[in-house]
DRENPA-3360 file (N, C-alpha, C; in nm, 2 decimals, always signed):
BEGIN
1 = MATNLRTA = -0.15/+0.42/+0.57/-0.28/+0.35/+0.52/-0.31/+0.23/+0.62 ~ -0.40/+0.14/+0.57/-0.43/+0.02/+0.65/-0.30/-0.05/+0.68 ~ -0.29/-0.13/+0.79/-0.19/-0.20/+0.83/-0.20/-0.35/+0.81 ~ -0.32/-0.40/+0.77/-0.34/-0.54/+0.76/-0.27/-0.61/+0.64 ~ -0.24/-0.73/+0.65/-0.17/-0.80/+0.55/-0.23/-0.79/+0.40 ~ -0.35/-0.78/+0.40/-0.41/-0.78/+0.27/-0.39/-0.65/+0.18 ~ -0.36/-0.54/+0.26/-0.35/-0.41/+0.19/-0.21/-0.34/+0.21 ~ -0.13/-0.39/+0.30/-0.01/-0.32/+0.33/+0.09/-0.33/+0.22;
9 = ALWESVSR = +0.10/-0.45/+0.15/+0.21/-0.48/+0.05/+0.16/-0.39/-0.07 ~ +0.03/-0.39/-0.11/-0.01/-0.31/-0.22/+0.01/-0.16/-0.20 ~ -0.01/-0.11/-0.07/+0.00/+0.03/-0.05/+0.15/+0.06/-0.07 ~ +0.24/-0.02/-0.02/+0.38/+0.01/-0.04/+0.42/+0.03/-0.18 ~ +0.37/-0.05/-0.27/+0.39/-0.04/-0.42/+0.32/+0.09/-0.47 ~ +0.20/+0.11/-0.43/+0.13/+0.24/-0.49/+0.20/+0.36/-0.43 ~ +0.24/+0.37/-0.32/+0.30/+0.48/-0.26/+0.43/+0.50/-0.32 ~ +0.51/+0.41/-0.35/+0.64/+0.43/-0.43/+0.62/+0.48/-0.56;
17 = VAEDLQAD = +0.52/+0.43/-0.63/+0.48/+0.49/-0.77/+0.45/+0.63/-0.75 ~ +0.36/+0.67/-0.66/+0.33/+0.81/-0.64/+0.44/+0.90/-0.60 ~ +0.54/+0.84/-0.52/+0.66/+0.93/-0.48/+0.74/+0.95/-0.61 ~ +0.77/+0.85/-0.69/+0.85/+0.86/-0.80/+0.79/+0.95/-0.91 ~ +0.65/+0.94/-0.92/+0.59/+1.04/-1.02/+0.60/+1.18/-0.97 ~ +0.57/+1.19/-0.85/+0.58/+1.34/-0.79/+0.71/+1.40/-0.81 ~ +0.82/+1.31/-0.79/+0.95/+1.37/-0.81/+0.99/+1.40/-0.94 ~ +0.92/+1.33/-1.04/+0.94/+1.37/-1.18/+0.88/+1.50/-1.23;
25 = IDRPLRVL = +0.75/+1.52/-1.17/+0.68/+1.64/-1.22/+0.67/+1.76/-1.12 ~ +0.73/+1.71/-1.00/+0.75/+1.83/-0.90/+0.62/+1.90/-0.86 ~ +0.52/+1.83/-0.84/+0.39/+1.89/-0.79/+0.31/+1.77/-0.74 ~ +0.20/+1.81/-0.67/+0.11/+1.70/-0.62/+0.05/+1.63/-0.74 ~ +0.02/+1.50/-0.73/-0.04/+1.43/-0.85/-0.19/+1.46/-0.86 ~ -0.23/+1.44/-0.99/-0.38/+1.43/-1.01/-0.41/+1.29/-1.03 ~ -0.48/+1.22/-0.93/-0.50/+1.09/-0.93/-0.65/+1.05/-0.96 ~ -0.68/+0.95/-1.04/-0.82/+0.89/-1.06/-0.81/+0.76/-1.01;
33 = DLGGGTGG = -0.92/+0.73/-0.92/-0.93/+0.59/-0.86/-1.06/+0.54/-0.91 ~ -1.06/+0.46/-1.00/-1.18/+0.40/-1.05/-1.21/+0.28/-0.97 ~ -1.34/+0.29/-0.91/-1.40/+0.18/-0.83/-1.33/+0.19/-0.69 ~ -1.29/+0.32/-0.66/-1.21/+0.33/-0.52/-1.31/+0.32/-0.41 ~ -1.43/+0.31/-0.42/-1.53/+0.28/-0.30/-1.51/+0.37/-0.20 ~ -1.48/+0.32/-0.08/-1.49/+0.40/+0.05/-1.36/+0.49/+0.06 ~ -1.27/+0.46/-0.03/-1.14/+0.55/-0.03/-1.01/+0.49/+0.05 ~ -1.00/+0.36/+0.05/-0.89/+0.30/+0.11/-0.76/+0.36/+0.06;
41 = VAVALATL = -0.74/+0.36/-0.08/-0.64/+0.41/-0.13/-0.64/+0.58/-0.15 ~ -0.76/+0.61/-0.18/-0.77/+0.76/-0.21/-0.74/+0.85/-0.09 ~ -0.79/+0.81/+0.02/-0.77/+0.90/+0.13/-0.61/+0.90/+0.18 ~ -0.55/+0.78/+0.16/-0.41/+0.77/+0.19/-0.32/+0.86/+0.09 ~ -0.36/+0.86/-0.03/-0.29/+0.94/-0.13/-0.32/+1.10/-0.10 ~ -0.45/+1.12/-0.07/-0.48/+1.26/-0.04/-0.41/+1.31/+0.09 ~ -0.39/+1.22/+0.18/-0.30/+1.25/+0.29/-0.16/+1.29/+0.26 ~ -0.11/+1.23/+0.15/+0.03/+1.28/+0.10/+0.03/+1.40/+0.02;
49 = GHQVTVVD = -0.10/+1.46/+0.01/-0.11/+1.59/-0.06/-0.16/+1.59/-0.20 ~ -0.18/+1.47/-0.24/-0.24/+1.46/-0.40/-0.39/+1.49/-0.40 ~ -0.43/+1.53/-0.52/-0.58/+1.56/-0.54/-0.64/+1.43/-0.61 ~ -0.73/+1.38/-0.54/-0.78/+1.25/-0.59/-0.92/+1.25/-0.63 ~ -0.96/+1.19/-0.75/-1.10/+1.18/-0.79/-1.13/+1.03/-0.79 ~ -1.23/+1.00/-0.71/-1.29/+0.87/-0.69/-1.41/+0.85/-0.78 ~ -1.40/+0.76/-0.88/-1.52/+0.73/-0.96/-1.58/+0.59/-0.92 ~ -1.70/+0.59/-0.87/-1.75/+0.45/-0.82/-1.91/+0.46/-0.84;
57 = PSPDALAA = -1.96/+0.33/-0.87/-2.11/+0.34/-0.91/-2.19/+0.34/-0.78 ~ -2.14/+0.32/-0.66/-2.22/+0.30/-0.54/-2.23/+0.44/-0.47 ~ -2.35/+0.49/-0.46/-2.37/+0.62/-0.37/-2.34/+0.59/-0.23 ~ -2.36/+0.47/-0.17/-2.33/+0.45/-0.04/-2.18/+0.45/-0.02 ~ -2.10/+0.40/-0.11/-1.97/+0.39/-0.10/-1.91/+0.54/-0.10 ~ -1.96/+0.62/-0.19/-1.92/+0.76/-0.20/-1.95/+0.84/-0.09 ~ -2.08/+0.80/-0.02/-2.09/+0.88/+0.11/-2.00/+0.84/+0.21 ~ -1.97/+0.72/+0.23/-1.86/+0.67/+0.33/-1.73/+0.73/+0.29;
65 = LGRRAEEA = -1.70/+0.74/+0.17/-1.57/+0.81/+0.12/-1.56/+0.96/+0.17 ~ -1.68/+1.02/+0.16/-1.68/+1.16/+0.21/-1.66/+1.16/+0.37 ~ -1.73/+1.08/+0.43/-1.71/+1.09/+0.58/-1.57/+1.05/+0.61 ~ -1.51/+0.96/+0.54/-1.37/+0.91/+0.57/-1.27/+1.03/+0.55 ~ -1.30/+1.10/+0.43/-1.21/+1.21/+0.39/-1.22/+1.32/+0.50 ~ -1.34/+1.35/+0.54/-1.36/+1.45/+0.66/-1.29/+1.41/+0.77 ~ -1.31/+1.29/+0.82/-1.23/+1.25/+0.95/-1.08/+1.26/+0.93 ~ -1.03/+1.23/+0.80/-0.88/+1.24/+0.79/-0.84/+1.38/+0.76;
73 = GVADRIIG = -0.92/+1.48/+0.75/-0.90/+1.62/+0.72/-0.83/+1.64/+0.57 ~ -0.89/+1.56/+0.48/-0.85/+1.58/+0.34/-0.96/+1.59/+0.25 ~ -1.08/+1.64/+0.30/-1.20/+1.65/+0.21/-1.18/+1.75/+0.10 ~ -1.09/+1.84/+0.12/-1.07/+1.95/+0.02/-0.98/+1.88/-0.10 ~ -0.93/+1.76/-0.08/-0.84/+1.70/-0.19/-0.90/+1.58/-0.25 ~ -1.03/+1.55/-0.21/-1.09/+1.43/-0.27/-1.23/+1.48/-0.33 ~ -1.25/+1.42/-0.45/-1.38/+1.44/-0.51/-1.43/+1.30/-0.54 ~ -1.56/+1.29/-0.52/-1.64/+1.17/-0.54/-1.73/+1.17/-0.64;
81 = IQGDSSNL = -1.73/+1.09/-0.75/-1.83/+1.10/-0.86/-1.89/+0.97/-0.89 ~ -2.03/+0.97/-0.91/-2.09/+0.83/-0.94/-2.06/+0.80/-1.08 ~ -2.01/+0.68/-1.11/-1.99/+0.64/-1.24/-1.92/+0.51/-1.24 ~ -1.89/+0.46/-1.37/-1.80/+0.34/-1.38/-1.73/+0.34/-1.51 ~ -1.67/+0.23/-1.54/-1.58/+0.23/-1.66/-1.66/+0.27/-1.79 ~ -1.79/+0.24/-1.79/-1.85/+0.26/-1.91/-1.88/+0.41/-1.95 ~ -1.88/+0.50/-1.85/-1.90/+0.63/-1.88/-1.79/+0.72/-1.82 ~ -1.67/+0.66/-1.80/-1.56/+0.73/-1.75/-1.52/+0.86/-1.83;
89 = DTVHPQAQ = -1.53/+0.83/-1.97/-1.48/+0.95/-2.05/-1.59/+1.08/-2.03 ~ -1.71/+1.05/-1.98/-1.79/+1.16/-1.96/-1.79/+1.22/-1.82 ~ -1.74/+1.15/-1.73/-1.74/+1.20/-1.59/-1.60/+1.24/-1.54 ~ -1.51/+1.21/-1.61/-1.37/+1.26/-1.59/-1.30/+1.30/-1.71 ~ -1.22/+1.40/-1.70/-1.15/+1.46/-1.82/-1.05/+1.35/-1.88 ~ -1.04/+1.36/-2.00/-0.94/+1.26/-2.08/-0.80/+1.32/-2.06 ~ -0.71/+1.23/-2.05/-0.56/+1.25/-2.06/-0.51/+1.34/-1.96 ~ -0.56/+1.35/-1.84/-0.53/+1.45/-1.73/-0.47/+1.38/-1.61;
97 = ADLVCCHG = -0.50/+1.25/-1.58/-0.46/+1.19/-1.45/-0.31/+1.14/-1.46 ~ -0.23/+1.18/-1.36/-0.10/+1.15/-1.36/-0.09/+1.00/-1.31 ~ -0.17/+0.96/-1.22/-0.19/+0.83/-1.17/-0.32/+0.78/-1.18 ~ -0.35/+0.66/-1.25/-0.48/+0.61/-1.25/-0.48/+0.47/-1.18 ~ -0.56/+0.46/-1.08/-0.57/+0.34/-0.99/-0.69/+0.26/-1.04 ~ -0.68/+0.12/-1.05/-0.79/+0.04/-1.08/-0.77/-0.08/-1.01 ~ -0.81/-0.10/-0.90/-0.77/-0.21/-0.80/-0.90/-0.30/-0.78 ~ -0.89/-0.43/-0.81/-1.00/-0.52/-0.79/-1.13/-0.48/-0.86;
105 = VLEFVDDP = -1.13/-0.42/-0.98/-1.24/-0.38/-1.05/-1.27/-0.46/-1.17 ~ -1.16/-0.50/-1.26/-1.17/-0.57/-1.37/-1.25/-0.70/-1.36 ~ -1.24/-0.76/-1.24/-1.31/-0.88/-1.21/-1.45/-0.88/-1.23 ~ -1.52/-0.76/-1.22/-1.66/-0.74/-1.21/-1.71/-0.66/-1.34 ~ -1.64/-0.60/-1.41/-1.70/-0.52/-1.52/-1.74/-0.61/-1.63 ~ -1.84/-0.56/-1.71/-1.89/-0.64/-1.82/-1.79/-0.67/-1.94 ~ -1.71/-0.56/-1.96/-1.61/-0.58/-2.07/-1.47/-0.52/-2.02 ~ -1.38/-0.61/-1.97/-1.26/-0.58/-1.92/-1.17/-0.50/-2.03;
113 = ARAVRALA = -1.18/-0.53/-2.15/-1.09/-0.47/-2.26/-1.14/-0.33/-2.27 ~ -1.27/-0.31/-2.26/-1.33/-0.16/-2.28/-1.29/-0.09/-2.16 ~ -1.29/-0.15/-2.04/-1.25/-0.07/-1.91/-1.10/-0.03/-1.92 ~ -1.01/-0.12/-1.96/-0.88/-0.09/-1.97/-0.86/+0.03/-2.07 ~ -0.93/+0.03/-2.20/-0.91/+0.14/-2.28/-0.96/+0.27/-2.22 ~ -1.07/+0.27/-2.15/-1.11/+0.39/-2.08/-1.02/+0.44/-1.97 ~ -0.95/+0.36/-1.90/-0.84/+0.39/-1.81/-0.73/+0.46/-1.89 ~ -0.69/+0.40/-2.00/-0.58/+0.46/-2.08/-0.62/+0.58/-2.13;
121 = GALAPDGV = -0.74/+0.61/-2.17/-0.79/+0.74/-2.21/-0.78/+0.85/-2.11 ~ -0.79/+0.82/-1.98/-0.78/+0.92/-1.88/-0.65/+0.94/-1.83 ~ -0.55/+0.87/-1.88/-0.41/+0.88/-1.83/-0.34/+0.99/-1.91 ~ -0.26/+1.08/-1.83/-0.19/+1.19/-1.90/-0.07/+1.13/-1.97 ~ -0.02/+1.19/-2.06/+0.10/+1.14/-2.14/+0.21/+1.07/-2.06 ~ +0.25/+1.13/-1.95/+0.36/+1.07/-1.87/+0.31/+1.00/-1.75 ~ +0.18/+0.97/-1.74/+0.12/+0.90/-1.63/+0.14/+0.77/-1.62 ~ +0.09/+0.70/-1.51/+0.11/+0.56/-1.48/-0.02/+0.50/-1.44;
129 = LSLVVAQR = -0.05/+0.38/-1.50/-0.17/+0.31/-1.46/-0.13/+0.21/-1.36 ~ -0.20/+0.20/-1.24/-0.18/+0.10/-1.15/-0.31/+0.00/-1.14 ~ -0.28/-0.11/-1.19/-0.40/-0.21/-1.22/-0.37/-0.34/-1.13 ~ -0.47/-0.37/-1.05/-0.47/-0.49/-0.97/-0.58/-0.58/-1.00 ~ -0.55/-0.71/-1.02/-0.64/-0.81/-1.05/-0.62/-0.93/-0.98 ~ -0.73/-1.01/-0.95/-0.72/-1.14/-0.89/-0.66/-1.24/-0.99 ~ -0.58/-1.32/-0.94/-0.49/-1.42/-1.02/-0.56/-1.57/-1.02 ~ -0.56/-1.64/-1.13/-0.61/-1.77/-1.13/-0.53/-1.87/-1.05;
137 = LSVVLARA = -0.40/-1.87/-1.06/-0.33/-1.98/-1.00/-0.32/-1.98/-0.86 ~ -0.34/-1.86/-0.80/-0.35/-1.85/-0.65/-0.48/-1.93/-0.60 ~ -0.59/-1.91/-0.66/-0.71/-1.97/-0.62/-0.70/-2.13/-0.64 ~ -0.63/-2.17/-0.75/-0.62/-2.32/-0.78/-0.54/-2.37/-0.66 ~ -0.43/-2.31/-0.63/-0.35/-2.37/-0.52/-0.42/-2.36/-0.39 ~ -0.50/-2.26/-0.36/-0.58/-2.25/-0.23/-0.68/-2.35/-0.23 ~ -0.75/-2.38/-0.33/-0.85/-2.49/-0.34/-0.79/-2.62/-0.32 ~ -0.67/-2.64/-0.38/-0.62/-2.77/-0.37/-0.56/-2.80/-0.23;
145 = LAGQFGQA = -0.50/-2.69/-0.17/-0.46/-2.71/-0.03/-0.58/-2.73/+0.07 ~ -0.70/-2.69/+0.03/-0.81/-2.70/+0.11/-0.87/-2.83/+0.09 ~ -0.82/-2.92/-0.01/-0.88/-3.04/-0.03/-1.00/-3.04/-0.14 ~ -1.02/-2.93/-0.20/-1.12/-2.91/-0.29/-1.07/-2.93/-0.43 ~ -1.04/-3.05/-0.47/-0.95/-3.08/-0.58/-1.04/-3.05/-0.72 ~ -1.17/-3.08/-0.71/-1.26/-3.05/-0.81/-1.27/-2.90/-0.85 ~ -1.28/-2.83/-0.73/-1.29/-2.68/-0.75/-1.15/-2.62/-0.80 ~ -1.04/-2.68/-0.76/-0.91/-2.64/-0.80/-0.91/-2.66/-0.96;
153 = QHALTTPE = -0.94/-2.79/-1.00/-0.94/-2.81/-1.15/-1.03/-2.73/-1.23 ~ -1.15/-2.70/-1.17/-1.24/-2.60/-1.24/-1.18/-2.47/-1.26 ~ -1.12/-2.41/-1.16/-1.05/-2.28/-1.17/-0.94/-2.28/-1.27 ~ -0.87/-2.40/-1.27/-0.76/-2.40/-1.36/-0.80/-2.42/-1.51 ~ -0.91/-2.48/-1.54/-0.95/-2.51/-1.69/-1.05/-2.43/-1.75 ~ -1.12/-2.35/-1.66/-1.23/-2.27/-1.72/-1.18/-2.13/-1.75 ~ -1.23/-2.06/-1.85/-1.17/-1.93/-1.90/-1.18/-1.84/-1.79 ~ -1.29/-1.83/-1.72/-1.30/-1.72/-1.61/-1.22/-1.74/-1.48;
161 = GRWGPADP = -1.16/-1.87/-1.47/-1.08/-1.89/-1.35/-1.16/-1.90/-1.23 ~ -1.28/-1.94/-1.22/-1.37/-1.95/-1.13/-1.37/-2.10/-1.07 ~ -1.39/-2.12/-0.93/-1.38/-2.26/-0.89/-1.52/-2.32/-0.88 ~ -1.62/-2.24/-0.91/-1.76/-2.30/-0.92/-1.86/-2.19/-0.90 ~ -1.99/-2.24/-0.90/-2.10/-2.15/-0.89/-2.11/-2.06/-0.78 ~ -2.05/-2.10/-0.67/-2.05/-2.01/-0.54/-1.93/-1.93/-0.53 ~ -1.85/-1.93/-0.63/-1.72/-1.84/-0.63/-1.78/-1.69/-0.63 ~ -1.74/-1.61/-0.54/-1.78/-1.47/-0.53/-1.72/-1.38/-0.65;
169 = LPRRFDRA = -1.62/-1.43/-0.72/-1.56/-1.34/-0.83/-1.61/-1.39/-0.96 ~ -1.66/-1.30/-1.04/-1.69/-1.34/-1.18/-1.59/-1.39/-1.27 ~ -1.46/-1.34/-1.24/-1.35/-1.39/-1.33/-1.22/-1.36/-1.25 ~ -1.12/-1.44/-1.29/-0.99/-1.41/-1.25/-0.90/-1.40/-1.37 ~ -0.77/-1.36/-1.36/-0.68/-1.34/-1.48/-0.55/-1.41/-1.47 ~ -0.50/-1.44/-1.58/-0.36/-1.49/-1.58/-0.28/-1.36/-1.62 ~ -0.14/-1.36/-1.58/-0.05/-1.25/-1.62/-0.06/-1.22/-1.77 ~ -0.05/-1.32/-1.85/-0.04/-1.29/-2.00/-0.17/-1.22/-2.04;
177 = AVCELVEE = -0.28/-1.25/-1.99/-0.41/-1.19/-2.03/-0.41/-1.05/-2.00 ~ -0.38/-1.02/-1.87/-0.38/-0.88/-1.82/-0.29/-0.79/-1.92 ~ -0.16/-0.84/-1.94/-0.06/-0.77/-2.02/-0.12/-0.74/-2.15 ~ -0.19/-0.84/-2.21/-0.24/-0.83/-2.35/-0.34/-0.71/-2.34 ~ -0.44/-0.72/-2.24/-0.53/-0.60/-2.23/-0.47/-0.47/-2.23 ~ -0.37/-0.45/-2.15/-0.30/-0.33/-2.13/-0.24/-0.28/-2.27 ~ -0.17/-0.38/-2.34/-0.10/-0.35/-2.44/-0.19/-0.32/-2.57 ~ -0.31/-0.38/-2.58/-0.42/-0.35/-2.68/-0.48/-0.22/-2.65;
185 = AGLEVIDT = -0.47/-0.16/-2.53/-0.52/-0.03/-2.50/-0.41/+0.09/-2.53 ~ -0.30/+0.04/-2.58/-0.20/+0.13/-2.63/-0.11/+0.17/-2.52 ~ -0.09/+0.09/-2.41/+0.00/+0.12/-2.30/+0.10/+0.02/-2.30 ~ +0.22/+0.05/-2.24/+0.33/-0.04/-2.23/+0.35/-0.08/-2.08 ~ +0.36/-0.21/-2.06/+0.37/-0.26/-1.92/+0.52/-0.22/-1.87 ~ +0.52/-0.17/-1.76/+0.63/-0.12/-1.69/+0.69/-0.23/-1.59 ~ +0.59/-0.29/-1.52/+0.64/-0.38/-1.42/+0.52/-0.47/-1.38 ~ +0.54/-0.59/-1.34/+0.43/-0.68/-1.28/+0.49/-0.75/-1.16;
193 = HGVRIFSD = +0.41/-0.75/-1.05/+0.45/-0.84/-0.94/+0.33/-0.88/-0.87 ~ +0.36/-1.00/-0.80/+0.25/-1.06/-0.73/+0.23/-0.99/-0.60 ~ +0.10/-0.99/-0.55/+0.07/-0.93/-0.42/+0.00/-1.05/-0.33 ~ +0.05/-1.05/-0.21/+0.00/-1.15/-0.12/+0.04/-1.29/-0.18 ~ +0.17/-1.32/-0.20/+0.22/-1.44/-0.25/+0.20/-1.55/-0.14 ~ +0.24/-1.51/-0.01/+0.23/-1.61/+0.09/+0.11/-1.59/+0.19 ~ +0.08/-1.45/+0.20/-0.02/-1.42/+0.32/-0.14/-1.50/+0.33 ~ -0.19/-1.54/+0.21/-0.34/-1.60/+0.21/-0.32/-1.74/+0.26;
201 = FVPSAFVD = -0.19/-1.80/+0.25/-0.17/-1.93/+0.28/-0.13/-1.96/+0.42 ~ -0.08/-1.85/+0.49/-0.02/-1.87/+0.61/-0.13/-1.86/+0.72 ~ -0.13/-1.96/+0.82/-0.23/-1.96/+0.92/-0.21/-1.84/+1.01 ~ -0.32/-1.78/+1.06/-0.33/-1.66/+1.14/-0.25/-1.67/+1.26 ~ -0.24/-1.79/+1.31/-0.16/-1.82/+1.43/-0.02/-1.78/+1.43 ~ +0.02/-1.78/+1.30/+0.17/-1.76/+1.28/+0.20/-1.61/+1.27 ~ +0.09/-1.52/+1.26/+0.12/-1.38/+1.24/+0.05/-1.31/+1.36 ~ +0.06/-1.35/+1.47/+0.00/-1.29/+1.59/+0.05/-1.16/+1.64;
209 = SEAERQAL = +0.18/-1.16/+1.62/+0.25/-1.04/+1.68/+0.29/-0.95/+1.55 ~ +0.32/-0.82/+1.60/+0.36/-0.72/+1.51/+0.50/-0.76/+1.43 ~ +0.58/-0.82/+1.51/+0.71/-0.86/+1.46/+0.68/-0.98/+1.35 ~ +0.60/-1.07/+1.37/+0.57/-1.17/+1.28/+0.50/-1.11/+1.16 ~ +0.41/-1.02/+1.17/+0.34/-0.96/+1.05/+0.45/-0.89/+0.97 ~ +0.53/-0.81/+1.03/+0.63/-0.74/+0.95/+0.73/-0.83/+0.88 ~ +0.76/-0.94/+0.94/+0.86/-1.03/+0.88/+0.79/-1.10/+0.76 ~ +0.66/-1.12/+0.77/+0.60/-1.17/+0.65/+0.58/-1.08/+0.54;
217 = LDLERAAS = +0.56/-0.94/+0.57/+0.55/-0.84/+0.48/+0.68/-0.82/+0.41 ~ +0.80/-0.83/+0.48/+0.93/-0.83/+0.43/+0.95/-0.95/+0.34 ~ +0.90/-1.07/+0.37/+0.91/-1.17/+0.27/+0.83/-1.15/+0.15 ~ +0.71/-1.10/+0.17/+0.64/-1.07/+0.04/+0.71/-0.97/-0.05 ~ +0.77/-0.87/+0.01/+0.83/-0.77/-0.06/+0.96/-0.83/-0.14 ~ +1.03/-0.91/-0.07/+1.14/-0.98/-0.14/+1.11/-1.07/-0.24 ~ +1.01/-1.15/-0.22/+0.96/-1.24/-0.32/+0.91/-1.18/-0.45 ~ +0.83/-1.07/-0.42/+0.76/-1.01/-0.54/+0.86/-0.94/-0.63;
225 = SHPDFAVL = +0.97/-0.90/-0.58/+1.07/-0.83/-0.67/+1.21/-0.91/-0.70 ~ +1.20/-1.03/-0.66/+1.34/-1.11/-0.67/+1.35/-1.14/-0.81 ~ +1.46/-1.10/-0.88/+1.47/-1.13/-1.03/+1.48/-1.29/-1.07 ~ +1.51/-1.37/-0.98/+1.52/-1.51/-1.00/+1.40/-1.60/-0.97 ~ +1.30/-1.53/-0.92/+1.18/-1.60/-0.88/+1.06/-1.53/-0.93 ~ +1.06/-1.49/-1.05/+0.94/-1.43/-1.13/+0.82/-1.52/-1.11 ~ +0.84/-1.65/-1.12/+0.73/-1.74/-1.11/+0.64/-1.73/-0.99 ~ +0.70/-1.68/-0.88/+0.63/-1.66/-0.76/+0.52/-1.55/-0.78;
233 = AELGASLH = +0.55/-1.46/-0.87/+0.44/-1.35/-0.89/+0.31/-1.41/-0.95 ~ +0.31/-1.53/-1.02/+0.20/-1.59/-1.06/+0.11/-1.65/-0.94 ~ +0.18/-1.67/-0.83/+0.10/-1.74/-0.72/+0.05/-1.63/-0.63 ~ +0.07/-1.50/-0.64/+0.00/-1.40/-0.57/-0.14/-1.40/-0.58 ~ -0.22/-1.38/-0.48/-0.36/-1.37/-0.47/-0.40/-1.27/-0.58 ~ -0.32/-1.17/-0.59/-0.35/-1.06/-0.69/-0.22/-1.02/-0.78 ~ -0.23/-0.97/-0.89/-0.13/-0.93/-0.97/-0.13/-0.78/-0.98 ~ -0.02/-0.70/-0.96/-0.02/-0.56/-0.97/+0.06/-0.53/-1.10;
241 = VLAGRH = -0.01/-0.47/-1.19/+0.06/-0.43/-1.32/+0.07/-0.27/-1.32 ~ +0.18/-0.23/-1.35/+0.21/-0.08/-1.37/+0.24/-0.06/-1.52 ~ +0.17/+0.03/-1.58/+0.18/+0.06/-1.73/+0.18/+0.21/-1.76 ~ +0.23/+0.24/-1.87/+0.24/+0.38/-1.91/+0.23/+0.39/-2.07 ~ +0.23/+0.50/-2.12/+0.23/+0.52/-2.27/+0.36/+0.49/-2.33 ~ +0.35/+0.43/-2.45/+0.47/+0.40/-2.52/+0.58/+0.53/-2.54;
% end
C-alpha cells in the first residue's frame, strides 16, 4: 500500500486483521469499504486476493477507483457502488462482509450512531469491523503547540471537538464515545489503538530518509500497542477501533 507516514501505520493494522481473518475462514475475504473513495485500502486488499466492495457517494471517486483497480490488475476483485451509510442496507447485502472498513467517515455523516448500526448490519457473524475516527485530544495538543490556545480550548470543550469555524472536520471523537457507539450497535470492542501518535507532531526535516521514516513507524507501532502506555492512544491523530459480534 502507500508508504507515507499517514497511511502506513493504519495499513499495517488492517492487513494484520485481514490476515488473521483469512486464516480462520480459509478463503479470501468478502470486504466492504464504506466511504472507500479512490481505493487506498480497497486496492491493497484486492491485491492480497480479497473481494472488495467500495460504497461511496462520489461518482468521481468511484471512477478513480476503477482506474486504480485496472492499473493494479485487480479490477475483477473490486466492485464500486454509489451510496452511503443511509442506504447501505439497500446497496449491500446484510450480514455477509467478513471485514467492514469505515475509515475517516463518521466525522462527516449526519448520524454517526445510525451509520455504525448500518455497518454492524453488513457484518457477517464472525466478521470484524475496522473503524477509524479522528480524535479530539490530538487536535487540542496540536493547536496548543502551534500557539493557538483559544482554538485548543474550543476543541477541548465543545461537543464536536472542533477548533473553530474554519476547522475542516465537522466533528472529532473521544475513545469512550466511539466505543459506546459500537456497543450500542450490538458489537463488542476487540481492540483500540492510536494511529499517528507522534507523526503529526514531528517536523518533516527529522524524517527525510527512509531509515528515519521506518524508525518513526517502529515507534508508532510500539507505542500504540504498549500495555503500560494506553494513554498514548488518546493522543493519536486517529483512533482505530476493531469490533465484532458478542
